[in-house]
C-alpha positions as CSV (number, residue, x, y, z in Angstrom):
1,M,-12.3,-109.4,19.7
2,L,-15.9,-108.1,19.7
3,T,-18.5,-109.0,17.1
4,G,-20.7,-106.4,15.6
5,K,-23.7,-107.5,17.7
6,Q,-21.6,-107.3,20.9
7,R,-20.2,-103.9,20.0
8,S,-23.7,-102.6,19.3
9,Y,-24.9,-104.0,22.7
10,L,-22.0,-102.2,24.5
11,R,-22.8,-99.0,22.7
12,G,-26.3,-99.1,24.1
13,L,-25.0,-99.7,27.6
14,A,-22.4,-96.9,27.2
15,N,-25.2,-94.4,26.2
16,G,-26.4,-94.4,29.7
17,I,-23.1,-93.8,31.5
18,D,-21.1,-90.6,32.1
19,P,-17.3,-90.3,31.6
20,I,-15.4,-91.3,34.7
21,V,-11.8,-90.7,33.4
22,Y,-10.7,-87.3,31.9
23,I,-7.6,-86.7,29.8
24,G,-6.3,-83.2,30.2
25,K,-3.4,-81.1,28.8
26,A,-0.8,-83.6,29.9
27,G,-2.3,-86.1,27.5
28,Y,-2.3,-89.9,27.9
29,T,0.0,-90.2,30.9
30,D,0.8,-93.2,33.1
31,T,-1.6,-91.9,35.7
32,V,-4.4,-91.7,33.2
33,K,-3.6,-95.2,32.1
34,M,-3.7,-96.5,35.7
35,E,-7.1,-94.8,36.2
36,I,-8.6,-96.4,33.1
37,D,-7.2,-99.7,34.2
38,R,-8.7,-99.4,37.6
39,A,-12.0,-98.4,36.2
40,L,-12.0,-101.3,33.8
41,L,-11.3,-103.7,36.7
42,N,-14.3,-102.3,38.6
43,R,-16.8,-101.7,35.8
44,E,-15.7,-103.5,32.6
45,L,-17.2,-100.7,30.5
46,V,-15.6,-97.2,30.8
47,K,-16.2,-93.9,29.0
48,V,-13.3,-91.5,28.8
49,K,-13.5,-87.8,27.9
50,I,-10.6,-85.8,26.4
51,Q,-10.7,-82.2,27.7
52,E,-10.6,-79.2,25.4
53,G,-7.1,-78.3,26.4
54,S,-5.7,-81.6,25.1
55,D,-4.3,-81.9,21.6
56,L,-5.0,-85.7,21.4
57,D,-7.0,-87.2,18.6
58,C,-9.8,-89.2,20.2
59,K,-9.7,-92.3,18.0
60,T,-5.9,-92.5,18.3
61,A,-6.0,-92.1,22.1
62,A,-8.7,-94.8,22.3
63,N,-6.8,-97.3,20.2
64,E,-3.6,-96.7,22.2
65,A,-5.4,-97.1,25.5
66,A,-7.1,-100.3,24.2
67,F,-3.8,-101.7,23.1
68,D,-2.0,-100.8,26.3
69,L,-4.7,-102.2,28.6
70,K,-5.7,-105.2,26.5
71,A,-9.2,-103.9,26.2
72,D,-11.6,-103.7,23.3
73,Y,-12.4,-100.4,21.6
74,V,-16.2,-99.9,21.5
75,Q,-16.7,-96.4,20.0
76,S,-15.7,-92.8,19.9
77,I,-18.0,-89.9,19.6
78,G,-16.7,-86.3,19.5
79,R,-14.1,-86.1,22.4
80,K,-15.4,-89.2,24.2
81,F,-14.5,-92.9,23.7
82,T,-15.6,-96.1,25.3
83,L,-13.5,-99.2,26.2
84,Y,-14.6,-102.7,27.4
85,R,-12.6,-105.4,29.1
86,K,-14.2,-108.6,30.4
87,A,-13.4,-109.2,34.1
88,K,-11.1,-112.1,34.7
89,D,-12.9,-113.3,37.7
90,P,-16.3,-114.8,36.7
91,D,-17.9,-113.7,40.0
92,K,-17.1,-110.0,39.2
93,R,-18.5,-110.0,35.7
94,K,-21.3,-107.5,35.4
95,I,-21.9,-107.5,31.7
96,V,-23.1,-110.5,29.8
97,L,-22.4,-110.1,26.1
98,P,-24.8,-111.5,23.5
99,K,-23.3,-114.3,21.3
C-alpha cells in the first residue's frame, strides 16, 4: 500500500514516461495482462493507454489490472493509467520510494 507521499513521487516519475502497453478493442485480455506483468518486472512503473476503440473504463481497468498483478494503482488521467510494483530482487530495484 502506497502512502500519499509515495504516490505523489510516482506520479512525478510517470509524467516523464510514455505508455508502453496499449489496450485495444479486445479489452483487458490475458495477453495484455502478461505484457503489463512483463513491463512491471522490467521497469517497476508502467503507463498503459486504452485505445479509442475500446469500451473499457480507465479506472476500472486500472484497478482490475492492479488487483490481478498484485501492483499498486498510482493514477489515471483520461485514457491512461499508471501502475507500480516493487521488484522482488533488491538488485533489480530502480525506484527508491520516499518514506
